[in-house]
C-alpha positions in Angstrom: -36.3 -6.1 -6.6 -35.1 -7.7 -3.4 -31.4 -6.7 -4.0 -32.5 -3.1 -4.4 -33.9 -3.1 -0.9 -30.6 -4.4 0.4 -28.7 -1.8 -1.6 -30.9 1.1 -0.5 -30.6 0.3 3.2 -26.9 -0.4 3.0 -26.2 2.8 1.1 -28.1 4.9 3.6 -26.1 3.3 6.5 -22.7 3.5 4.7 -22.9 7.1 3.4 -23.3 8.3 7.0 -19.9 6.9 8.0 -17.8 9.6 9.6 -14.6 7.7 8.8 -15.2 7.9 5.0 -15.8 11.7 5.1 -12.9 12.2 7.5 -10.6 10.6 4.9 -12.0 12.8 2.2 -11.6 15.9 4.4 -7.9 15.0 5.1 -7.4 14.6 1.3 -9.0 18.0 0.5 -6.8 19.6 3.1 -3.6 17.9 1.7 -4.6 18.9 -1.9 -5.0 22.5 -0.7 -1.7 22.5 1.2 0.4 20.8 -1.5 -1.3 22.9 -4.2 -0.6 26.2 -2.5 3.0 25.1 -1.7 3.5 24.0 -5.4 2.1 27.3 -6.6 4.2 29.4 -4.3 7.5 27.5 -4.7 7.2 26.4 -8.3 8.7 28.1 -11.4 6.1 29.2 -13.9 2.3 29.0 -13.8 0.8 25.6 -12.9 -1.2 23.8 -15.6 -4.2 21.5 -15.5 -1.7 18.6 -16.1 0.1 19.6 -12.9 -3.1 19.5 -10.9 -4.0 16.1 -12.4 -0.5 14.8 -11.5 -0.9 16.0 -7.9 -4.3 14.3 -7.8 -2.9 11.0 -9.1 -0.1 11.2 -6.5 -2.4 11.7 -3.5 -5.7 10.1 -4.6 -4.8 7.6 -7.3 -2.0 6.1 -5.3 -3.5 6.3 -1.8 -6.9 7.9 -1.0 -9.1 6.2 -3.5 -7.8 2.6 -3.2 -7.6 2.7 0.6 -11.0 4.3 1.0 -12.6 1.8 -1.4 -11.1 -1.1 0.5 -12.3 0.4 3.8 -15.8 0.9 2.4 -16.1 -2.6 1.0 -14.1 -5.1 3.1 -16.9 -5.5 5.7 -19.8 -5.4 3.3 -20.8 -9.1 3.4 -18.5 -10.7 6.1 -19.8 -8.1 8.6 -23.4 -9.3 8.2 -22.1 -12.9 8.3 -20.1 -12.5 11.5 -22.8 -10.5 13.3 -25.5 -13.0 12.5 -27.5 -10.4 10.5 -27.5 -12.7 7.5 -30.2 -14.7 9.2 -32.4 -11.6 9.5 -31.9 -10.8 5.8 -32.7 -14.3 4.8 -35.7 -14.2 7.0 -37.0 -11.1 5.2 -37.0 -13.1 1.9 -33.5 -12.1 0.6 -31.2 -14.8 -0.8 -27.5 -14.9 -1.2 -27.5 -13.3 -4.6 -29.6 -10.4 -3.2 -27.1 -9.8 -0.4 -24.0 -9.8 -2.6 -25.6 -7.8 -5.4 -27.1 -5.2 -3.0 -23.9 -4.8 -1.0 -21.9 -4.5 -4.3 -24.2 -1.8 -5.8 -24.4 0.1 -2.5 -20.7 0.2 -1.8 -19.8 1.0 -5.4 -22.3 3.9 -5.4 -20.7 5.3 -2.2 -17.3 5.2 -3.8 -18.5 6.8 -7.0 -19.9 9.6 -4.9 -16.6 9.9 -2.9 -14.5 10.0 -6.1 -16.8 12.6 -7.7 -16.4 14.8 -4.6 -12.6 14.6 -4.8 -12.6 15.1 -8.5 -14.7 18.3 -7.9 -11.9 19.5 -5.7 -9.4 18.9 -8.5 -11.7 20.7 -11.0 -12.0 23.7 -8.7 -8.2 23.8 -8.3 -7.7 23.7 -12.1 -10.4 26.4 -12.5 -8.8 28.6 -9.9 -5.2 28.2 -11.1 -5.6 27.9 -14.8 -8.9 29.8 -15.4 -10.7 27.0 -17.3 -11.0 23.2 -17.2 -9.8 21.4 -20.4 -12.8 19.0 -21.0 -10.9 16.9 -23.5 -8.4 16.0 -20.7 -10.5 16.2 -17.6 -13.4 14.1 -19.0 -11.3 10.9 -19.6 -9.4 11.6 -16.3 -12.7 11.7 -14.5 -13.9 8.4 -16.1 -10.6 6.6 -15.3 -10.7 7.8 -11.7 -14.3 6.7 -11.1 -13.4 3.3 -12.7 -10.4 3.0 -10.3 -12.7 3.6 -7.3 -15.2 1.1 -8.6 -12.5 -1.5 -9.2 -11.1 -1.4 -5.7 -14.6 -1.4 -4.2 -15.4 -4.5 -6.2 -12.2 -6.1 -5.1 -13.1 -5.3 -1.4 -16.6 -6.7 -1.7 -15.3 -9.8 -3.5 -12.8 -10.4 -0.6 -15.6 -9.8 1.9 -17.8 -12.3 0.2 -15.3 -15.1 0.2 -14.0 -14.7 3.7 -15.4 -16.0 7.0 -14.2 -13.5 9.5 -13.4 -9.8 9.8 -9.7 -10.5 10.3 -9.5 -12.5 7.1 -11.3 -9.8 5.2 -9.0 -7.1 6.6 -6.0 -9.2 5.8 -7.2 -9.6 2.3 -7.8 -5.9 1.8 -4.5 -4.9 3.3 -2.7 -7.6 1.3 -4.3 -6.6 -2.0 -3.2 -2.9 -1.5 0.3 -3.8 -0.4 0.6 -6.3 -3.3 -0.5 -3.8 -6.0 1.1 -0.7 -4.6 4.5 -2.2 -3.5 5.1 -5.7 -4.8 3.6 -5.9 -8.3 6.3 -4.1 -10.1 9.2 -6.1 -8.5 7.2 -9.3 -9.3 6.8 -8.4 -13.0 10.5 -7.3 -13.1 11.4 -10.8 -11.8 9.3 -12.4 -14.5 11.1 -10.4 -17.1 14.5 -11.4 -15.6 13.5 -15.1 -15.7 12.3 -14.9 -19.3 14.9 -12.5 -20.8 17.9 -13.2 -18.5 18.3 -9.6 -17.6 16.4 -6.7 -16.0 14.2 -4.5 -18.2 15.9 -1.5 -19.7 14.6 1.7 -21.0 13.5 -0.3 -24.1 11.4 -3.3 -23.0 9.1 -5.8 -24.7 5.4 -4.9 -24.9 4.3 -7.9 -22.8 6.3 -6.5 -19.9 4.2 -3.4 -19.8 1.0 -5.4 -20.3 1.8 -7.5 -17.2 2.5 -4.3 -15.3 -0.8 -2.8 -16.2 -2.8 -5.9 -15.1 -2.5 -4.1 -11.7 -5.5 -1.7 -11.6 -3.3 1.1 -10.1 -0.7 0.8 -12.9 -3.5 0.6 -15.5 -4.9 3.8 -14.1 -1.5 5.6 -13.9 -0.4 4.5 -17.4 -3.6 5.7 -19.0 -3.4 9.1 -17.2 0.3 9.3 -18.3 -0.7 8.9 -21.9 -3.6 11.3 -21.5 -1.4 14.0 -20.0 1.8 13.0 -21.8 3.5 13.2 -18.3 4.7 10.1 -16.5 2.8 9.5 -13.3 4.9 8.1 -10.5 3.7 5.2 -8.3 3.7 5.3 -4.5 7.1 3.6 -4.5 9.4 4.4 -7.4 10.8 0.9 -8.2 11.9 1.9 -11.7 15.5 2.8 -10.8 15.7 -0.3 -8.5 14.2 -3.2 -10.4 14.9 -1.9 -13.9 18.3 -1.3 -15.6 17.9 2.4 -16.4 20.7 4.9 -15.9 19.9 7.6 -13.4 20.3 10.4 -16.1 17.5 8.7 -18.2 14.9 8.7 -15.4 13.1 11.6 -17.0 9.3 11.7 -17.2 9.3 11.8 -21.0 11.7 8.8 -21.2 9.5 6.7 -18.9 6.3 7.0 -20.9 5.3 3.6 -22.3 4.9 5.1 -25.7 8.7 6.0 -25.6 9.8 2.6 -24.3 8.2 0.3 -26.8 9.7 0.0 -30.3 7.4 0.6 -33.2 3.7 1.2 -33.1 2.1 0.9 -29.7 0.0 -2.3 -29.5 -3.7 -1.8 -28.7 -3.4 -3.4 -25.2 -1.0 -0.6 -24.2 -3.2 2.3 -25.4 -4.9 4.6 -22.9 -8.4 3.2 -23.6 -7.4 -0.3 -22.9 -6.5 0.8 -19.4 -10.2 1.5 -19.0 -11.0 -2.1 -20.2 -8.6 -3.5 -17.6 -10.3 -1.4 -14.9 -13.7 -2.6 -16.0 -12.5 -6.2 -15.7 -11.6 -5.4 -12.1 -15.0 -3.9 -11.5 -16.7 -7.2 -12.6 -14.4 -10.2 -11.9 -13.6 -9.9 -8.1 -17.2 -9.5 -7.2 -18.3 -12.4 -9.5 -15.6 -14.7 -7.9 -16.7 -13.5 -4.4 -20.3 -14.3 -5.1 -19.4 -17.7 -6.5 -17.5 -18.5 -3.3 -20.3 -17.1 -1.1 -23.0 -19.1 -2.9 -21.2 -22.3 -2.0 -20.1 -21.4 1.5 -21.4 -23.1 4.6 -22.9 -20.2 6.6 -23.7 -22.3 9.7 
């Protein structure tokens, strides 16, 4: 039960952070401004899919990953650098209790944050459309919570395997930049080395599998299949690192289901995106604990 004591105390301290709720407040304001602007300037009535696409653009690409990294990157290394670990160890906690307690606490905080932001999306859908399509919103909710948990686990893992705040901050910033900006060009480079050319509109299934090993891409691809509407990343590398004519850069054409010949393999289906996100929820924290267990804390 020792890790639960760590988790409870850490959750109470973290949930009171003004920074976290300030970020959420800014997001809610942006959702409102963009939503009103889209409604006023758009042609036709907005749909639930439009609101989900807006949410993915603002929250899936930016708010949730960044907030999760902010929430988690100091979880363990902060205690280590301040000397508080000695106090925790003196109270009878061991290294496993510290990592497990911090992990559960920070993940719980981000689940709460993501549910609050999802509630905003739900209210917008209800106000604009009149009803919330459960068959679409339910899986969307699950995928979004998994994304929040995945980046929190990544942050706690980084925090567990680093010695100083600057190292943890560098790891958190580097992971976000790597996934949001560099992963697509990297995978496109792998395709070029293997195939001798850039990926076109039709590309091998392994190419899309490598792309979705990034948790943000796994999330967007699954949402795209769920809504049948392509969800754009933070930076649209598609027309830069892929050989696709400008006139074919339509949302329907860019859906993975329309770019892979034949039947879609299981690892490119929307449910497998959830499996990838679950792996990110577990693996980084496990690796971080493995490194922390063997670290010299003197």
